[in-house]
C-alpha positions, 0 to 999 in steps of 0.5 A: 445207481448209475447205469453200468458201463459195459465191458464188451469184451467180458460180456461177449466172452460170457455169451460164448461160454454160456451159449447165451446167443443161441438162447436169445436167438430162439427167443427172437424167433418166437417174437418174430413168429407171433408178431408176424402172425398178428400182423397177418391177421390185421393185414398190417405191413410196415413200409416207412412212414412219418412216424417211423420207429427208427426216429424214435428214442428208445432206451435198451436195458439188457446187457445180453441184447447189447452183446448180441447187437455188437457181435453183428456190428463187428462182422461188418467191414471196417469202413462201414463200421466207421460210418455207423460210428460217426452217425452214432456220435452225431446221434448222441450229441443231439440227444444229449442237447435235447435232454439237457433242454428238455426238447423233443428228440427225432433222429434216425437210428445210426444203423438205418440205411435208406429206410432199412436196419443194417443189423436187422437180424440182430435188433433188440426186442423192442425193435421187433415188438413195436407197432401193433396193439399188445397186451402186458400182464406184469406179476401181481398186476392188472393187465395192460394194453397198448395201442398200435403205432400211427401207421397201424391205427391208419391202416388197421385201426378199424379191425378188432383187436387180436390178442398179442401178449408180450408177457412171455417175451419180457419174462423169457428175456428178463430170465435170460438177462439175469442168468447172463449177468451172473455169468458175466459178473455184470451188476448195476442198471443198463440203459443205452440207445443203440448209438450209445452201444456203438460209441462204447466200443469205439476203440475195438470197432476202429 
């Protein structure tokens, strides 16, 4: 099945009608709280590095996060939206070429200004959870563990693991996404980079 082409206006209306953004904000707050507690345990801080996660190709798979990110994007001044849209087009063009040629891809997220995310409060789940060691317990499967990023390993790799379980956050987001799609009447797979999200609303943004 091909990834869905989202109708931004339709899913934004569904988000407003169902109070989904408030529920997503509550879930994000829990993510941030637990992540920050784990980071403090290690003494880990992110101040930019050669392995900057904003240079990493991340695909996002939730329509609710798409709607939420763009609700923040449309609050930006029009001149800034144009700048980020142009960056998004350049990003997507390079990504398409890299994937066609099966080449490695490293390109700064179009929403990054001087090392800072311009929509930090609206950033998706993976942007919030990336960086520190974690565990995940999928239903009916063995628990898996993931390492921290290179910056974490350089700073804190010698410190014993402190449990950081992503499972409740994945589960919570999956449930919210399911209910949101039912409200919005959205079906099919969703797979987009942040750049693709911005480009999908070009007519509205400009």
